C-alpha positions as CSV (number, residue, x, y, z in Angstrom):
1,M,202.9,121.3,38.1
2,S,204.7,124.7,37.7
3,E,208.2,125.3,38.9
4,L,206.8,127.6,41.6
5,S,204.4,124.9,42.8
6,D,207.3,122.4,42.9
7,L,209.4,124.8,44.9
8,Y,206.5,125.4,47.4
9,Q,206.0,121.7,47.8
10,E,209.7,121.1,48.4
11,M,209.7,123.9,51.0
12,I,206.8,122.4,52.9
13,L,208.4,119.0,52.9
14,D,211.7,120.5,54.1
15,H,210.0,122.3,57.0
16,S,208.2,119.1,57.8
17,R,211.3,117.0,57.9
18,K,213.5,119.5,59.6
19,P,211.1,121.9,61.5
20,H,212.5,125.2,62.8
21,N,212.1,126.0,66.5
22,Y,210.9,122.5,67.3
23,H,211.4,122.1,71.0
24,P,209.6,122.6,74.3
25,M,210.3,125.9,76.2
26,A,210.4,125.5,80.0
27,D,210.3,129.2,80.6
28,A,207.5,130.1,78.2
29,T,205.2,132.9,79.5
30,R,202.4,131.5,77.4
31,K,201.5,128.0,76.2
32,A,198.6,126.5,74.3
33,E,197.7,123.1,73.0
34,G,195.8,122.4,69.8
35,Y,194.2,119.4,68.2
36,N,192.6,118.6,64.8
37,P,190.3,115.6,65.5
38,L,189.7,115.2,61.8
39,C,193.2,113.9,61.1
40,G,194.8,113.7,64.6
41,D,197.3,116.6,64.2
42,Q,198.4,117.8,67.6
43,V,200.5,120.9,68.5
44,T,201.8,122.7,71.5
45,I,202.9,126.3,71.0
46,Y,205.3,128.0,73.4
47,V,205.7,131.8,73.5
48,K,208.0,133.9,75.6
49,L,206.7,137.5,75.7
50,D,208.8,140.5,76.7
51,K,206.1,143.1,77.4
52,D,204.0,142.7,74.3
53,R,206.7,141.4,71.9
54,I,207.3,137.7,71.0
55,R,211.0,137.2,71.9
56,E,210.9,133.4,71.5
57,I,208.4,131.0,70.0
58,S,208.6,127.3,69.5
59,F,206.4,124.3,69.1
60,E,206.2,120.5,69.3
61,G,203.7,118.0,68.2
62,N,202.7,115.4,65.7
63,G,200.9,115.9,62.4
64,C,201.0,115.8,58.7
65,A,203.5,117.7,56.6
66,I,201.3,120.7,56.1
67,S,200.6,121.0,59.8
68,K,204.2,120.7,60.9
69,A,205.5,123.0,58.1
70,S,202.9,125.6,58.9
71,A,204.0,125.6,62.6
72,S,207.6,125.8,61.6
73,V,207.2,128.7,59.2
74,M,204.9,130.5,61.7
75,T,207.7,130.4,64.4
76,D,210.1,131.9,61.9
77,V,207.9,134.8,60.8
78,L,206.5,135.8,64.2
79,K,209.7,136.1,66.2
80,D,210.0,139.7,67.4
81,K,206.5,140.7,66.4
82,T,204.1,142.3,68.8
83,S,201.0,140.4,69.9
84,D,198.8,142.7,67.7
85,E,201.1,142.1,64.7
86,A,200.9,138.3,65.4
87,R,197.1,138.4,65.7
88,A,196.9,140.3,62.4
89,M,199.1,137.7,60.7
90,V,196.9,134.9,62.1
91,E,193.9,136.5,60.3
92,T,195.9,137.1,57.1
93,F,197.1,133.5,57.1
94,R,193.6,132.2,57.7
95,R,192.2,134.2,54.8
96,M,195.0,133.2,52.5
97,V,194.4,129.4,53.0
98,T,190.6,129.7,52.9
99,D,189.9,132.2,50.1
100,R,191.1,131.3,46.7
101,N,190.6,135.0,45.7
102,F,192.7,136.4,48.5
103,P,195.7,138.3,47.0
104,K,198.7,135.9,47.1
105,P,201.7,137.1,49.1
106,A,204.8,138.2,47.3
107,E,206.8,135.2,46.1
108,T,209.5,136.0,48.6
109,D,207.0,135.9,51.5
110,K,207.5,132.8,53.5
111,L,203.7,132.3,53.9
112,A,203.2,132.1,50.1
113,V,204.1,128.4,50.2
114,F,200.7,127.8,51.8
115,S,198.6,129.8,49.4
116,G,197.7,126.7,47.4
117,V,196.0,125.1,50.4
118,A,192.9,127.1,49.6
119,G,192.4,124.6,46.7
120,F,192.3,121.7,49.1
121,P,189.6,122.4,51.7
122,T,190.3,119.2,53.7
123,R,193.9,120.5,54.3
124,V,192.9,123.9,55.6
125,K,192.5,122.8,59.2
126,C,195.9,121.2,59.0
127,A,197.5,124.5,57.9
128,V,195.6,126.7,60.5
129,L,196.0,124.6,63.6
130,A,199.2,126.1,64.8
131,W,198.0,129.6,64.0
132,H,194.8,129.2,66.0
133,T,196.7,127.6,68.8
134,L,199.1,130.6,68.8
135,K,196.1,133.0,69.1
136,S,194.9,131.1,72.1
137,A,198.3,131.3,73.7
138,L,198.5,135.1,73.1
139,E,195.0,135.4,74.7
140,D,196.2,133.2,77.6
141,K,193.3,130.8,77.2
142,R,193.7,127.5,79.1
143,E,191.4,125.2,77.1
144,K,192.7,123.0,74.3
145,V,192.1,124.5,70.8
146,S,190.2,122.3,68.4
147,T,189.7,122.8,64.7
148,E,186.2,121.5,65.0
């Protein structure tokens, strides 16, 4: 394994063990729940919008290291983004973890740690669960998001 791969793996494990923004949000303006029936990952995304800008974002749930780390990093990178910017990042993230030929983010980009997921198709749904759930929250949908 390369030094960069080792670093990415360590960052994923760190976010999984000590996730950022891991708490419920009583005054969220949007909330959505997501479930991956393939492996049992569950996530609830909380968003506080101010007009069209994400002022606060948090999550809670249970899942594998990739699922939890993905949600943790997502909450870090989307704070203070507009809904449109967040939706664009959802699509960028989805493409990054599903298409091996998608240009890799810059090494300093927090999302780059997940670029290797494209090589493991069974883990893609773990990585995208929080992102799809966020999209549902932004669209104010009420049904539970499923990766199936």
